[in-house]
DRENPAMAR-177464 format. One record per residue (C-alpha): y, x, z; residue in three letters. Coordinates in steps of 0.001 Angstrom, whole numbers, plus 500000, padded with zeros to 6 digits. Layout:
<lofis>
YXZala;...
</lofis>
This chain:
<lofis>
500000500000500000met;503442501267499062lys;505528502119502112ser;508766500207502549met;512105501911502086thr;514687501749504847lys;516664499250502737ser;513584497040502424glu;512868497277506139glu;516454496382507028leu;516452493492504546phe;513237492140506074glu;514888492237509491arg;518081490710508102ala;516242487716506605cys;515105486746510115lys;518627486567511534val;521030486177508559ile;520754483384505950pro;519179484983502889gly;519497488361504554gly;523096488799503381val;526517487795504681asn;527746486757501218ser;525579485372498391pro;527090487792495852val;525335490642497695arg;521896489116497109ala;519636490844494587phe;517288487917494003gly;518604487118490523ser;517879490681489376val;514463490924491023gly;515416493571493553gln;516033494096497253thr;519659494743498273pro;520456498370498892arg;521729498805502441met;524791501001502096ile;525396503656504737ala;528529505362503405ser;530894505603500453ala;533235508345499249his;535178508588496010gly;533270506881493195ala;529925506987495016tyr;527982504996497609met;524934506216499538thr;522242503905500873asp;520203504175504074glu;517470506048502185asp;519906508713501038gly;520104507512497433asn;523531508119495878arg;524960505649493350tyr;527943505747491018leu;529672502531492088asp;531211499979489710phe;531719497245492328val;534263498992494540gly;533970496411497340ser;534662493812494612trp;537857495428493401gly;540113496823496122pro;538916500432495990met;541253501291493137ile;541784504817494509leu;538081505230495212gly;536208504872498486his;537525506542501629asp;540793507780500143ala;542033510473502581pro;545549509026502943glu;544160505577503719val;541605506905506205arg;544265508913508037glu;546599505900508220ala;543790503774509677val;542849506358512289met;546467506707513377lys;546881502936513625ala;543660502589515631cys;545056504984518199ala;547884502481518812asp;545555499512519344gly;543334497316517182leu;544977493894517455ser;548035492502519197phe;548331488859518153gly;552056489562517901ala;554632490544515291ala;554625494203514201thr;556730496656512214lys;553942497272509704arg;553721493657508578glu;557476493657507922val;557148496850505872glu;554252495365503903met;556216492196503115ala;559266494229502076glu;557124496384499784leu;555578493385498024ile;558798491376497748cys;560729494397496556gly;558570495039493510phe;556585491952492461val;558351489443490172pro;559112486064491740asn;557713486972495161val;560750486451497386glu;558802485719500577met;555190486406501557val;552850485360504371arg;549928487537505470met;546508485980506049val;542973487328506442asn;541200486742503123ser;541661485609499549gly;540033482280500398thr;542583481702503152glu;545448482777500886ala;544515480281498174val;543891477456500624met;547329478061502153ser;549096478342498775ala;547633474996497685ile;548903473399500897arg;552361474899500369ala;552463473608496781ala;551503470118497933arg;554072470209500699gly;556763471382498304tyr;556070468827495555thr;554949465888497663gly;551974465499495316arg;548220465722495941asp;546321466636492778lys;545548470164491671ile;544204471543488410val;541728474406488396lys;539607475889485621phe;535861475846485117met;534440479249485975gly;537417480392488055cys;536644481121491694tyr;539314480634494334his;537310481006497516gly;534945478634499251his;537359476047500661ser;536061472548499943asp;538639471372497405ala;538332474522495282leu;534569475073495331leu;534335473225492030val;532595474739488975gln;533526477955490708ala;531916480754488744gly;530034483890489715ser;528425483406493124gly;527478479765492604val;526350480443489018met;524139483361490046thr;522620481653493082ala;521589478650490972gly;523237476222493382ile;523973472768491865pro;527610472717490840glu;530216471200493062tyr;531897468767490724arg;535555467696490459pro;536886464172490462ala;536956464609486709arg;537002467428484225ser;538883467734480980ala;535730467167478944ser;534781464073480941glu;538357462834480732trp;538142462774476953ala;535060460548476792val;534986458345479889arg;536723454942479946pro;539716454608482232ala;537828452228484524ala;535122454826485096glu;537643457634485537arg;539049455843488565ser;535731455861490420glu;536361459250492019gly;534292462362492379ala;530827462936491012leu;528198463939493585pro;529076467478494690pro;526805470218496009gly;525714470173499651ala;528283470158502427gly;531348469074500457val;532169465349500806pro;533343463546497682gln;536679462905499339gly;537406466626499453cys;537321466954495657thr;538858463619494684lys;542198465281493932asp;540708468299492162thr;540960468130488377leu;539000470593486270ser;540217471986482943ala;538812474434480402ile;539961478052480690tyr;541857479206477582asn;542225475584476392asp;545795474345476834leu;544973470957475331ala;542598470218478215ser;545434470872480682val;547938468847478721glu;545593465840478717arg;545420465951482509leu;549217466130482805phe;549555463184480425glu;547170461173482591glu;548811462208485896phe;552397463217485006pro;553791462799488515glu;550681463427490626glu;549749467048489934ile;551095469408492594ala;549816472666491153ala;547821474447488506val;545868477379489904ile;544359479988487613val;542895483459487622glu;545240485041485055pro;542216487030483944val;539022485094484531gly;537025487584486619ala;534406485371488244asn;532555484363485091met;532325487954483955gly;535677489068482576val;537501486603480332val;541067487583479363pro;543666484905478560pro;544081484184474874leu;547360485455473372pro;549676483305471286gly;549223482527467609arg;551697483698465033his;553396482272461984leu;553754485719460407gly;551239487640458371ser;547592487799459454pro;548118491514460014ala;550973490890462454ala;548954488296464348ser;545913490543464501ala;548038493463465679ala;549451491523468622ser;546077490135469653glu;544542493592469370ser;547180495068471674leu;546299492613474423leu;542542492732473816ala;542586496517474090asp;544322496415477451gly;547910497041476394lys;550548495138478335asn;552894492423477166ala;555811494754476449ser;553644496699474006ser;553101493515472022ala;556740492374472207glu;557596493090468571gln;554594491166467260ala;555316488310469669asp;558689487637468052lys;556938485536465422glu;554861483562467923met;554759479852467175thr;552050478758469623glu;552138480090473169pro;549338482077474693gly;547240480503477422phe;549323481752480353leu;552634481095478589glu;551436477580477845gly;550545476947481471leu;554010478122482500arg;555619475696480044ser;553475472732481114leu;554112473319484817cys;557849473580484202thr;557839470424482073lys;555951468323484642tyr;557407469827487813gly;554131471361489034ala;553714474686490816val;551981477434488822leu;549768479559491082ile;548320482865489922phe;545247483774491949asp;545612487550491840glu;542896488419494329val;541330490443491491ile;544288491328489233thr;546992491893491851gly;547960495594492129phe;545073496411489767arg;546426495708486279leu;549650497330487450gly;551887497338490499phe;553407494003489437thr;549983492485488766gly;549270489969486035ala;552835488635486124gln;554175491975484950gly;551208492829482762tyr;551400489628480705phe;555105488916481166gly;554549485436482634val;556148484297485909asp;554205482252488438ala;555722480190491264asp;553174481315493856leu;550792484278493877val;547753484957496068thr;546330488350496992tyr;543166489595498653gly;541624492740500023lys;543349495165497659ile;546511494885499784ile;544426496070502734gly;542692498863500799ala;539449496934501251gly;540023495705504796met;539984491934505554pro;543450490953504326val;545007488291502120gly;548494487048501387ala;550332484342499504tyr;553920484471498390gly;556409483301495849gly;559712481576495425lys;561804481269498557arg;562326477515498142glu;558556476977498273ile;557740479490500999met;560452478115503267glu;558408474920503469arg;555861476898505524val;555917476729509360ala;557718477613511524pro;560738477047509245val;559150474161507344gly;556662471304507814pro;553647472922506059val;551496474297508855tyr;549474477502508501gln;548574480022511173ala;546203482875511961gly;545581484950515074thr;544632488053513090leu;547120487647510239ser;549029490884509650gly;546521492886511697asn;548153496278512374pro;545163498381511265val;544729496437508041ala;548472496652507366met;548371500417507852ala;545535500741505333ala;547266498528502809gly;550632500246503170leu;549023503624502576ala;547266502482499394gln;550163500489497933leu;552642503280498682thr;550515505731496723ile;550297503312493794leu;554064502648493891lys;554998506315494017glu;552473507342491362his;552592504832488490pro;550725507363486375glu;547590506243488244ile;547799502908486433tyr;548505504554483089asp;545462506780483363glu;543242504051484799leu;544045501578482034asn;543572504279479392lys;540256505124480988lys;539276501454480851gly;540325501165477219gln;538206504207476321trp;535166503286478417phe;534895499612477505phe;535876500382473921gly;532975502846473808ser;530647500150475160leu;531715497906472279lys;531076500693469808gln;527602501345471218ile;526789497624470991ala;527842497627467341glu;525915500792466528glu;522718499477468113thr;523168495969466672asp;522650494597470186ala;523561490929470745pro;526082491615473493val;529790491039473983gln;532130493394475834val;535258491833477340asn;537914493964478966thr;541394493919480448cys;542831497114481869gly;540309498643484271ser;538201495455484382leu;535304494800482053gly;531996493031481531cys;529091493216479092met;527665489775478357phe;524148489470477000phe;524988486864474384thr;525743486996470650pro;528545484461471155glu;532180485470471842pro;532969484717475489val;536295482916475954val;535541480369478691asp;532982479102481213tyr;530743477417478664ala;530471480481476445ser;529906482753479482ala;526938480574480439lys;525231481331477096thr;524462484788478492ser;520826485760478926asp;520623486438482662thr;517017487700482407ala;518139490440480029lys;521027491281482327tyr;518483491666485143ala;516519494177483007glu;519748496032482290tyr;520704496042485970phe;517321497475487004arg;517521500163484318his;520951501263485519met;520061501073489223leu;516972503227488636ser;519376505799487216asn;521640505544490278his;524321503357488674ile;525418500493490945tyr;526546497386489072phe;527056493904490502ala;523715492071490819pro;525007489275488580ser;525837488824484917gln;528953486918485948phe;530840489628487821glu;533307492281486713ala;532891496025486498met;535703497823488340phe;536870501299487419leu;538745503435489940ser;540908506514489893ala;537903508369491319ala;535682507789488265his;535781510796485948thr;535382510635482185arg;532379512915482465glu;530641510482484802glu;531548507551482575leu;530228509398479508ala;526864509734481267asp;526881505989481954val;527550505280478285leu;524464507273477303glu;522354505279479768leu;523651502063478218val;522820503389474770arg;519314504270475949asp;518782500735477220phe;520116499016474104leu;518016501341471933asn;514894500659473985asn;512050499614471700asp;510878496763473922leu;514390495369474290phe;515030495427470553met;511556494005469824gln;512444491026471996gln;515693490556470088ile;513984490763466672val;511271488369467826ser;513866485842468995glu;515787486127465726arg;512598485498463704val;511595482582465957arg;515045481016465658asn;515263481549461912gly;
</lofis>
């Protein structure tokens, strides 16, 4: 009998005392036919498990480790803060400095409130938007994840998709709206997944990511009832799905040039000249226009994109202003932190100056603030980190695309800046429905191949790959060769040929 590894032994113990053996479903390895690796330490671009195996990490604690694990400046700031005390439950200098840093550099964020997680940030932003507008309904997008609060756990992407849990359903979706009679549309929510009462989702409306018409239909149906539209500016919980750019009246070459700039990870200013001939807005621009027209609050959930695409996040990267923005663990350098902020007139509705109540004993924790200040200060003072990181992403994910083309593999590679994903589907991935055409069994084979070669990817087809400043081009070049080996594998390609013959 094969002896168990330390990770297997720990997982066996964990399953007896922790549901599923993990404290978050996205850490489970069931969908890829493996046992979770129990991580003991992480430094730079690498993690080491309890058995001493070292992995090149592309998860990065789900995004915040943009400088790499255990950045010396961050570690030193944390140790110094710990010497002053771990938690006060009182106002501190560091939380003021953090708020000043964010408000001083991020477009449209005039005030900000610290919380403890991205889930809490989004939940609080939704409440602020409702309090500000006096309306109840919210629009979210299929495949976008905004935390596990009841009203937003609706067709919520990665974790729910991977775990195979029946979808929590909205009161109505854009596709259902188009076909159901008005009498039926008034019946309320469809049966949701376990633990979420129908009443919690009755004011949640679901639209199609990258489809402005689906949003416009909902506004036409509820012109004075929608409080907010919340969106991941880059869909990063159904793989990686960038927002579609605008269409152009000019020559096909001009249109293609602008779209190529954005698809290749260039920012909005790079595409400015081509955008002069735009006649139809891009997805994010269209959302901004619809929210302005109908008096709704536009919320960018930047738990993934905030301070990753650039210091000004998706707002600066795409040149689109939101009314409220939410952040997660990246502003704590990976520690349990979140925040929501935006226009002063909205944020001043929040207690204690306004009637929208939100509180948290650990909000603005001094140790977490110290970690976040250290990381964000480095990023602010060294913008070249973003330049190099986005160039690295353009090269790496561009090379993945080239390998897929050279091997004739039926995969799609989506990318935006230092985020990327390889989908095992021959279909272009632009939304939730097309992401779900991916072959998750083939992704599992791919995952096991990479893990056996000490490359740590997310154990789900529907998660992003995160590059960091610590990843070197030499390391990434080695990863590319491993990908090529997998896509060139005789068995893999035999399966593809067999499927093509079977399907005609």
